C-alpha positions, 0 to 999 in steps of 0.5 A: 500500500502507498501512504498518502496522508494522515491515516490514508493509504491506497492500493493498486488492485492489479485488475486482471494483472494490469496495474494502474486501472483500479485504486482502492483507498484505505482510511484508518479509523479509530475502530478499524479500516475503511475501504473506498471502492473495493473493486470487483470480486475478480480482484478481491484476492489482490485486495486481501493480499495487500491488506495482509502485507500491511498486517491487516485483513477483512476482519479489520475492515469496518466499512465499505464506502461506495461512490457508486455500484458499478461493478468495477467499483463495488462488485466485491461488496457482497462477497466482502459483506458475506465474509465479514458480516460486521462490515457496514456498506455505505451507498446512496439510497438509489443504489442500495436496493441494487446491492440487496438484490443485484439481479437487475444490475447483473442482467444489464451487465450481462447484456453488455459483457455476455460470457465475459461477466465471470472472468471480468468481474467474478461473483456478485453477491447480494449485500444483506440489508442490515449491513447497508447504510443508505446515504442522501448526500450532504450528511456527516458520517462517522464510519469506524469513528472517522468523520467524513462528509458526503455529497450527492454527485450525480452525472456519471451515475444517478446514485453517485456520491463523493466523500470528503475527509476534513482531516486531510482535505482529501475528496474521494470522488469515484468517477465524477472527476473522470479518469486520471492516472497519477503522474499524468495531467490527462483527465478523461470523462467516463460517460457510459449509459444509462445515467449520463446527465451533463448539467447534473455532472457540472453541478457535481464538479462545483459541489466537489470544488466547494470543499476546497480539497487539497487532493482528489482521489479517483478510482481510475487511478489514484491521487490528483494533487492539483484539484482546481486544475483537475476539475477545470479540465474535467469540466472542459473535456466533458463539454467538448466530448458532449458537443462532439457527440451532439454534432455526430448525431447529424452525420451520415452513418449508423451509431456504431460508425459514429461511436467509432469515429468519436473513439478515434478522435478521443484516442488521438487526443489522448495520444497527444497528451500522454505520449506513452502507449502503455498509458494510452492503452489503460485509458482506452481500457477503462475510459472506453470512449465508444461507450461514452459516445453511447452514454452521451448520445442517449443523454442528447436524444432524451434532452432533444426529445423533451425540448 
């Protein structure tokens, strides 16, 4: 694990044997450890191994803090809850029912991933309702005795929340601040269907900025040490991608062709920013510009139909 600040560390889940894709934050609390976005069950052995190396185990974990319930962030929640029934799982109230009964979540994911579901994500077990703490946003919580603030931050997902640690000034923002691999200055909005809402996303970025954080922590991947520049770039890139998708709806071809053209455009911009094909491949794997085209196209079609 890598130390960040007072009682805050993080670990690389080495998802599918690849580094710098999924980061899990580990907060020390008076009563034990808190995990922010523990990742999928397919990476749970790596999480356990990292805890073991630090002299800990799931028995020391008091709470899971889920920014949202997408499988790359929260797929292991049910398995951890089963192995450690003392653990509390903090999640937005809209996402909570899908942890208790993940059947709809899994059906949606299977349509996308098909036979790759198991190797990509592993088992997705239900979380007992008694272990869930449902959040609204704008509350202060004390998991394990550590004080954290919660904000409702939709845009990427309708059930997304972010957490703020006033002791360190660190904001744990999931996917709201996009993807940025630590050490780069390339921020990529990740906008898959079905919940993308651009206006709400901007409001969420402004909400995070009001915390005046000293550092952001993004699940993909790691700490970002210039929050103001990061959030500004995120907002700018979100608008640029949204406008590119809006204009593409008027071009010839079908949606697959439009998504492919958008993908190539975004990847070209990333190559110019990163100039490192290894990093480019990681952004492509988890940034998935093609999926973002479909998420933003859905947003525009619904918006235009309402106007």
